[in-house]
GULUM-352650 format. One line per field, with one value per residue (C-alpha): residue number from 1; x, y, z. Coordinates in pm, 1 decimal, padded with zeros to 6 digits. Example, Ala and Ser with C-alpha at 12.3 -4.5 7.8 and 13.67 -1.06 7.14 Angstrom:
2
tilum = c(1	2)
xx = c(01230.0	01367.0)
yy = c(-00450.0	-00106.0)
zz = c(00780.0	00714.0)
//
This chain:
435
tilum = c(1	2	3	4	5	6	7	8	9	10	11	12	13	14	15	16	17	18	19	20	21	22	23	24	25	26	27	28	29	30	31	32	33	34	35	36	37	38	39	40	41	42	43	44	45	46	47	48	49	50	51	52	53	54	55	56	57	58	59	60	61	62	63	64	65	66	67	68	69	70	71	72	73	74	75	76	77	78	79	80	81	82	83	84	85	86	87	88	89	90	91	92	93	94	95	96	97	98	99	100	101	102	103	104	105	106	107	108	109	110	111	112	113	114	115	116	117	118	119	120	121	122	123	124	125	126	127	128	129	130	131	132	133	134	135	136	137	138	139	140	141	142	143	144	145	146	147	148	149	150	151	152	153	154	155	156	157	158	159	160	161	162	163	164	165	166	167	168	169	170	171	172	173	174	175	176	177	178	179	180	181	182	183	184	185	186	187	188	189	190	191	192	193	194	195	196	197	198	199	200	201	202	203	204	205	206	207	208	209	210	211	212	213	214	215	216	217	218	219	220	221	222	223	224	225	226	227	228	229	230	231	232	233	234	235	236	237	238	239	240	241	242	243	244	245	246	247	248	249	250	251	252	253	254	255	256	257	258	259	260	261	262	263	264	265	266	267	268	269	270	271	272	273	274	275	276	277	278	279	280	281	282	283	284	285	286	287	288	289	290	291	292	293	294	295	296	297	298	299	300	301	302	303	304	305	306	307	308	309	310	311	312	313	314	315	316	317	318	319	320	321	322	323	324	325	326	327	328	329	330	331	332	333	334	335	336	337	338	339	340	341	342	343	344	345	346	347	348	349	350	351	352	353	354	355	356	357	358	359	360	361	362	363	364	365	366	367	368	369	370	371	372	373	374	375	376	377	378	379	380	381	382	383	384	385	386	387	388	389	390	391	392	393	394	395	396	397	398	399	400	401	402	403	404	405	406	407	408	409	410	411	412	413	414	415	416	417	418	419	420	421	422	423	424	425	426	427	428	429	430	431	432	433	434	435)
xx = c(02483.3	02360.1	02065.2	01728.7	01825.2	02231.6	02140.4	01882.4	02092.8	02347.0	02077.8	02011.3	01633.1	01621.2	01383.2	01193.8	01157.3	01028.9	00765.8	00670.8	00605.4	00390.2	00156.2	00114.8	00076.7	00388.2	00714.2	01024.9	01219.0	00968.6	00984.8	01369.1	01395.0	01137.9	01363.9	01664.5	01495.7	01378.5	01024.1	00903.6	01049.1	01050.1	01092.9	01268.4	01557.2	01768.0	01728.6	01347.2	01245.9	00947.1	00858.1	00658.6	00818.7	00559.2	00625.2	00504.4	00527.8	00469.7	00204.8	00161.0	-00150.4	-00185.1	-00076.0	-00243.7	-00031.2	-00170.5	-00030.2	00008.4	00228.1	00216.8	00163.9	00260.3	-00136.0	-00117.9	00244.4	00112.1	00282.7	-00021.3	-00310.1	-00043.1	00017.9	-00342.1	-00351.1	-00054.3	-00294.9	-00587.0	-00422.6	-00279.8	-00566.4	-00760.5	-00559.4	-00294.3	00030.1	00225.0	00224.7	00441.5	00523.5	00469.9	00531.2	00603.3	00519.8	00784.5	01023.6	01020.8	01263.4	01152.6	00791.5	00958.2	01154.3	00812.5	00628.6	00883.2	00910.3	00540.6	00496.9	00474.2	00401.8	00669.7	00712.2	00823.8	00881.2	00999.0	01382.9	01322.3	01014.2	01278.8	01549.3	01289.7	01197.2	01513.8	01651.9	01350.4	01435.7	01823.5	01852.5	01520.7	01383.9	01391.6	01605.3	01899.7	01899.1	02204.8	02314.7	02459.4	02123.3	01967.8	02196.7	02210.2	01821.3	01809.7	02104.3	01953.2	01599.3	01810.9	01940.2	01632.9	01463.9	01251.5	01187.9	01183.5	01181.1	01025.5	01343.6	01241.4	01530.0	01364.4	01305.6	01569.1	01615.7	01484.9	01185.7	01112.9	01151.9	00916.9	00648.2	00702.2	00669.2	00391.4	00266.1	-00025.6	-00338.2	-00203.3	00151.0	00305.4	00087.8	00344.4	00468.8	00819.4	00816.8	00754.4	01008.7	01332.4	01164.9	01137.2	01507.9	01644.6	01474.2	01622.6	01936.0	01913.8	02094.4	02008.0	01843.2	02098.1	01888.3	01941.5	02315.9	02431.1	02202.5	02488.3	02566.9	02195.2	02229.0	02509.0	02303.8	02030.1	02256.4	02395.4	02093.2	01871.6	01646.4	01398.7	01445.6	01098.1	01103.5	00898.0	00671.6	00710.3	00577.9	00280.2	-00077.9	-00258.5	-00591.0	-00722.4	-00627.1	-00278.8	-00232.9	-00022.0	00152.8	00530.4	00633.1	00496.6	00618.2	00971.9	01005.0	00898.3	01155.6	01458.2	01321.0	01350.8	01700.9	01707.8	01546.3	01839.4	02104.7	01955.2	01946.5	02270.7	02391.6	02168.3	01927.5	01538.3	01343.5	00956.1	00847.3	00535.6	00287.0	00010.9	-00224.5	-00489.4	-00578.0	-00911.4	-01031.6	-00964.9	-00610.5	-00560.0	-00475.2	-00229.0	-00023.7	00027.4	00153.0	00396.6	00571.1	00606.7	00742.5	00995.4	01034.0	01127.2	00849.8	00955.4	00705.9	00445.3	00292.4	00017.2	-00227.2	-00546.8	-00531.5	-00828.3	-01078.9	-01249.4	-01125.1	-01480.7	-01587.1	-01396.9	-01505.8	-01582.7	-01222.3	-01177.2	-01419.0	-01308.3	-00941.6	-01095.2	-01250.2	-00949.1	-00680.8	-00907.2	-00808.4	-00485.9	-00404.1	-00579.9	-00365.6	-00043.9	-00034.7	00100.3	00075.4	-00179.5	-00177.6	-00470.9	-00714.7	-00916.8	-01214.8	-01000.1	-00811.5	-00758.3	-00975.2	-00778.0	-00547.9	-00714.2	-00874.1	-00888.7	-01238.4	-01063.1	-00764.0	-01027.6	-01257.7	-00923.0	-00782.9	-01105.0	-01160.3	-00829.6	-00866.8	-01162.7	-01020.1	-00725.4	-00911.4	-01141.2	-00814.0	-00672.7	-00973.7	-00957.6	-00598.7	-00612.9	-00414.7	-00367.2	-00638.7	-00832.3	-01150.7	-01157.5	-01268.4	-01549.4	-01647.3	-01627.6	-01884.1	-02097.6	-02119.2	-02186.7	-02488.8	-02632.3	-02705.8	-02822.8	-02492.1	-02477.3	-02186.0	-01985.0	-02079.1	-02027.4	-01676.1	-01589.7	-01708.0	-01348.0	-01468.4	-01637.4	-01693.7	-01928.4	-02097.6	-02208.2	-02321.0	-02501.3	-02673.0	-02739.6	-02916.7	-03184.0	-03248.7	-03361.9	-03113.5	-03237.2	-03354.1	-03232.4	-03298.1	-03238.0	-03478.9	-03463.9	-03653.5	-03770.3	-04040.1	-03960.9	-03581.5	-03507.2	-03242.9	-03450.1	-03743.2	-03526.8	-03352.5	-03712.5	-03763.8	-03424.7	-03334.5	-02995.4	-02886.0	-02923.4	-02724.5	-02339.3	-02196.1	-02020.9	-01679.8)
yy = c(-02379.4	-02036.2	-02002.1	-01824.6	-01553.8	-01520.4	-01473.5	-01242.0	-01039.0	-01052.4	-00892.1	-01216.9	-01302.9	-01680.2	-01892.1	-01960.2	-01563.2	-01587.9	-01858.2	-01717.9	-01363.8	-01499.2	-01705.4	-01388.3	-01101.1	-00925.7	-00845.8	-01083.7	-00770.2	-00684.0	-01108.1	-01039.7	-00798.0	-00928.4	-01291.8	-01084.4	-00917.5	-01252.3	-01133.3	-01394.6	-01729.0	-01952.1	-02329.2	-02474.6	-02778.6	-02779.0	-03208.9	-03157.9	-03249.9	-03201.1	-02901.1	-02608.4	-02337.2	-02100.8	-01829.2	-01741.0	-01444.3	-01048.9	-00924.9	-01294.4	-01499.2	-01656.8	-02032.5	-02304.3	-02659.9	-03016.6	-03257.0	-03634.3	-03944.9	-04274.5	-04357.4	-04637.3	-04725.9	-04681.3	-04734.5	-04832.6	-04518.3	-04609.1	-04396.5	-04113.6	-04100.1	-04102.1	-03803.4	-03619.6	-03663.0	-03569.9	-03217.0	-03115.7	-03152.7	-02978.8	-02668.5	-02703.7	-02506.7	-02736.5	-03078.9	-03184.5	-03577.0	-03627.0	-03948.5	-04151.0	-04505.9	-04791.8	-04640.4	-04301.1	-04207.7	-04465.0	-04256.6	-03919.1	-04012.1	-04117.7	-03835.8	-03586.1	-03806.8	-03762.2	-03364.2	-03125.6	-02854.3	-02792.9	-03034.4	-03013.2	-03244.7	-03236.3	-03426.5	-03482.2	-03735.6	-03955.0	-03892.1	-03996.7	-04311.4	-04397.7	-04319.9	-04533.4	-04810.0	-04803.2	-04677.1	-04776.1	-04411.4	-04061.2	-03919.4	-04110.1	-03955.6	-03774.2	-03463.2	-03684.4	-03821.2	-03534.5	-03368.2	-03683.5	-03675.5	-03332.3	-03387.6	-03707.4	-03502.3	-03250.7	-03477.0	-03646.8	-03311.5	-03173.7	-02834.8	-02673.0	-02819.2	-02758.8	-02713.5	-02673.3	-02447.6	-02210.4	-02413.2	-02337.2	-02379.1	-01998.8	-02078.9	-02392.3	-02248.2	-01979.3	-02223.4	-02391.4	-02096.4	-01943.2	-02287.9	-02402.9	-02603.4	-02792.2	-02770.3	-02849.9	-03057.8	-02950.1	-03374.4	-03241.8	-02981.9	-03274.6	-03469.4	-03219.3	-03077.5	-03464.0	-03480.4	-03116.1	-03192.8	-03576.2	-03475.9	-03145.4	-02984.7	-02702.6	-02748.8	-02933.2	-02813.0	-02456.1	-02485.3	-02657.8	-02413.2	-02317.6	-02695.3	-02666.2	-02383.0	-02525.8	-02825.0	-02574.7	-02347.4	-02697.7	-02783.2	-02426.7	-02572.4	-02341.8	-02337.8	-02360.7	-02235.5	-02453.4	-02313.5	-02615.0	-02394.7	-02337.5	-02306.9	-02605.4	-02450.1	-02116.3	-02105.2	-02120.9	-01841.9	-01564.9	-01624.5	-01563.6	-01925.8	-01851.6	-01506.3	-01639.7	-01868.0	-01665.7	-01384.0	-01650.7	-01733.0	-01377.2	-01364.2	-01720.5	-01556.2	-01287.2	-01562.6	-01740.9	-01428.8	-01363.4	-01670.9	-01627.0	-01912.1	-01859.4	-01871.5	-01862.0	-01856.0	-02081.3	-01972.3	-02092.8	-02305.9	-02245.1	-01863.0	-01662.7	-01455.9	-01142.7	-01238.2	-01346.3	-00978.6	-00889.3	-01202.6	-01186.3	-00836.0	-00967.1	-01217.4	-00957.5	-00709.4	-00953.5	-01202.8	-00897.9	-00936.7	-01298.7	-01526.6	-01652.4	-02006.8	-02078.4	-02402.2	-02237.6	-02059.0	-02279.4	-01991.9	-02247.4	-02610.1	-02757.5	-02812.9	-03205.9	-03309.9	-02938.3	-02835.9	-02731.3	-02481.3	-02333.5	-02337.5	-02164.1	-01882.2	-01817.1	-01836.5	-01551.6	-01305.9	-01427.1	-01380.7	-01041.8	-00968.6	-01036.6	-01454.3	-01578.0	-01933.2	-02169.9	-02521.4	-02688.1	-02823.9	-03123.4	-03275.6	-03551.4	-03298.3	-03409.1	-03735.3	-03965.0	-04018.8	-03817.4	-04011.7	-03912.8	-03753.7	-03568.4	-03401.9	-03297.9	-03133.2	-02974.7	-02794.8	-02666.1	-02484.4	-02378.1	-02202.2	-02057.3	-01913.8	-01782.1	-01644.2	-01479.6	-01258.5	-01246.4	-01034.8	-00802.5	-00765.8	-00694.8	-00931.8	-00903.7	-01114.6	-01203.5	-01010.0	-01091.5	-01517.0	-01359.0	-01072.3	-01363.4	-01555.4	-01291.9	-01200.4	-01612.0	-01584.2	-01291.3	-01464.6	-01777.6	-01953.6	-02268.9	-02421.2	-02106.9	-02093.7	-02449.5	-02406.9	-02111.0	-02292.2	-02378.1	-02721.6	-02771.0	-03172.2	-03087.0	-02796.5	-03008.4	-03278.5	-03052.6	-02916.2	-03209.8	-03387.8	-03126.2	-02983.3	-03074.7	-03096.7	-02763.8	-02568.9	-02197.7	-02111.4	-02354.8	-02577.3	-02298.6	-02050.0	-02195.1	-01988.3	-01699.0	-01672.2	-01340.8	-01312.4	-01429.5	-01222.7	-00890.5	-00980.7	-00971.6	-00582.5	-00415.4	-00255.1	-00375.2	-00159.5	00174.0	00088.3	00025.4	-00340.1	-00293.8	-00424.6)
zz = c(-02525.5	-02439.5	-02197.1	-02362.0	-02133.3	-02162.3	-02568.9	-02536.5	-02319.6	-02543.9	-02792.7	-02982.7	-03077.2	-03089.2	-03281.1	-02944.2	-02900.1	-03213.5	-03212.2	-02877.7	-03016.2	-03300.9	-03053.5	-02820.4	-03124.3	-03014.1	-03116.3	-03112.2	-02968.9	-02693.8	-02564.8	-02591.7	-02372.1	-02067.7	-02114.3	-02059.2	-01779.4	-01621.7	-01602.8	-01900.4	-01883.7	-02219.7	-02095.3	-02347.3	-02248.0	-02525.0	-02501.9	-02558.0	-02914.6	-03077.2	-02844.0	-02908.2	-02712.6	-02496.1	-02298.6	-01948.3	-01749.0	-01858.9	-02079.5	-02194.4	-02213.2	-01876.5	-01878.1	-01763.6	-01663.0	-01599.8	-01344.4	-01411.7	-01329.1	-01157.1	-00839.0	-00626.7	-00640.8	-00990.6	-01138.2	-01527.3	-01704.3	-02012.8	-01893.5	-01788.0	-02194.4	-02239.1	-02000.4	-02124.9	-02488.2	-02306.8	-02152.6	-02467.1	-02657.9	-02422.2	-02477.6	-02131.4	-02206.8	-02015.9	-01774.3	-01480.4	-01447.3	-01054.6	-01069.3	-00781.2	-00902.0	-01008.1	-01332.6	-01254.7	-01482.3	-01787.1	-01724.9	-01723.3	-02068.4	-02211.4	-02139.4	-02262.2	-02582.4	-02639.7	-02518.8	-02746.9	-02434.1	-02169.5	-01911.5	-01543.4	-01304.8	-00925.5	-00857.4	-00477.2	-00583.6	-00735.9	-00502.2	-00221.7	-00365.0	-00467.7	-00105.0	00074.2	-00144.4	-00146.3	00223.5	00360.7	00431.2	00322.0	00599.5	00446.6	00105.5	00025.6	-00158.3	-00424.2	-00467.7	-00541.3	-00721.2	-00930.6	-00963.3	-01141.6	-01340.6	-01507.3	-01518.7	-01715.0	-01937.6	-01997.5	-02131.7	-01836.5	-01947.0	-01571.7	-01236.6	-00899.3	-00657.3	-00303.1	-00213.1	00000.4	00284.9	00517.9	00973.3	00978.5	00818.3	01028.1	01354.5	01237.8	01137.9	01455.4	01693.7	01523.5	01500.0	01208.9	01140.6	00911.7	00903.3	00627.2	00286.8	00034.8	-00060.1	-00156.4	00126.5	00391.2	00244.3	00279.5	00607.4	00759.5	00615.5	00798.9	01148.0	01176.7	01029.5	01222.0	00908.4	00660.0	00339.6	00104.5	-00193.4	-00063.8	00060.6	-00300.0	-00507.5	-00695.3	-00805.5	-00883.1	-01134.3	-01326.9	-01370.9	-01528.3	-01705.1	-01913.7	-01993.5	-01996.6	-01734.0	-01589.1	-01204.4	-01084.5	-00701.9	-00498.7	-00206.9	00023.3	00298.6	00092.7	00310.6	00264.2	00425.5	00474.2	00837.4	00758.9	00429.3	00431.0	00801.2	00871.2	00766.3	00407.1	00385.6	00521.1	00210.5	-00057.8	00095.2	00052.2	-00316.1	-00439.0	-00325.6	-00496.9	-00811.7	-00791.4	-00788.4	-01091.9	-01305.2	-01231.5	-01356.0	-01663.9	-01542.3	-01631.8	-01273.8	-01194.9	-00840.8	-00723.7	-00477.6	-00289.1	-00258.6	-00014.9	00015.5	00141.7	-00147.1	00029.8	00063.9	-00333.9	-00482.2	-00183.5	-00207.1	-00571.9	-00532.5	-00273.0	-00500.9	-00783.1	-00553.5	-00392.4	-00625.2	-00909.1	-01100.5	-01201.9	-01356.4	-01088.8	-01109.3	-00882.6	-00760.1	-00762.7	-00509.6	-00363.9	-00180.0	00034.8	00173.1	00194.6	-00206.0	-00235.9	-00581.2	-00687.3	-00608.8	-00963.5	-00914.3	-00606.3	-00761.7	-01093.3	-00869.5	-00715.5	-01025.7	-01244.2	-00992.7	-00883.3	-01236.6	-01277.3	-00977.9	-01130.3	-01144.2	-01498.1	-01518.0	-01314.2	-01225.5	-01289.8	-00990.4	-01073.0	-00931.3	-00762.9	-00557.0	-00213.5	-00288.6	-00512.6	-00814.8	-01122.4	-01383.9	-01780.0	-01705.0	-01448.1	-01642.8	-01927.2	-01633.8	-01439.6	-01783.0	-01908.9	-01618.4	-01548.0	-01879.6	-01842.4	-01525.8	-01751.6	-02013.6	-01816.2	-01655.1	-01996.3	-02079.8	-01752.5	-01857.3	-02192.3	-02336.0	-02714.0	-02925.1	-02559.5	-02648.8	-03002.9	-02905.7	-02693.9	-02957.8	-03216.5	-03030.1	-02952.6	-03363.3	-03369.5	-03112.0	-03260.3	-03568.2	-03434.1	-03620.3	-03445.0	-03607.5	-03538.5	-03148.3	-03129.2	-03307.9	-03084.7	-02745.4	-02530.9	-02506.5	-02833.5	-02814.8	-02444.1	-02627.6	-02904.0	-02719.6	-02489.0	-02784.8	-02928.4	-02666.5	-02603.7	-02930.4	-03250.1	-03519.3	-03721.2	-03495.7	-03515.6	-03123.1	-02814.9	-02628.4	-02332.9	-02473.9	-02815.2	-02993.6	-02754.8	-02794.5	-02714.0	-02990.6	-03243.4	-03218.4	-03181.6	-03483.1	-03679.2	-03558.0	-03515.3	-03800.6	-03835.9	-04151.8	-03906.7	-03655.1	-03604.1	-03647.4	-03364.6	-03518.3)
//
């Protein structure tokens, strides 16, 4: 079966393209043309049944991803399925299964089976855990282990995969020469770098990239080129190692597109606010406007417990400046495995950042939502206001806790509500409605 990109290049508008076009208030031909060029990716594995297709990239609404998955400390899949349901309920456009606990394969299959949104995976996690269990060390992992894991995850229905192909011996040498405060904080990046340094060999994911593309083409998996050398603190942002890897990722995008395989590029990380726009523009330039998927970026290192907020601050600017896909950050970032409540807070906060960027960029339909809220507020229509809220249940709880059931104003202003007062005196018939 041909990939979405291959079909787009043949002039065919697929069912997935039509669904994306309807969601995005755009024409199917506009979506097809961007998929053909690679500036939009529709992550839709042929084996993911029940998927509601979504597009990521040029001219589309900024998408939000939620990370879930088991760990060695919390290996039970049931809570992660609850987190999946909560993430989807809160409006996440994707989830990534980052499981490292027991029964990784079964966890992945259950998540994919239960997910109506696109699912991403990181194959090196499973390959690494397998190598440790079977051989006693990460450095004993083989190329066959990696390729077999990628094939199995594709067969199971993973829609996109983070593959750390851009870490090369040259990039590691550059990192060592320049020096870093925190070296490597990407889990996948540390695994493959440790393997390379111990075995004194080139990255097998880079050397066998064509084999990986064979798999991705077969199942129409979008390759998400991982930033294994992303900065883990502000002091390491935009350094030579990060940019060296990014240059390589741009070349790997070209190779994927030549095969008709869809590609995304992943980005930082921890970045000072004044460097975010430049980072986004650099990626777009080097990677030919491929969809850009960023974690945050977090704009300060000193807010554990509030990193969903530091990520939202950076995420809005990143999306305005070119990023297409925001990976959520929860209040548990840097501290613990997220709880159900953390997932809720992470998704809603990332969606706020994404929507703010959509409004600023003029994404079709974005400003209409805010206009509807403004009209409901002017009319003191609380039912409409609460229904329009990005988190209706939370807004309803806040409203109900400090206001009488039939109170027209709110308890902040009470009898001195500006909107209520001005409505009494303004001649609503003598001015434009604002439509």
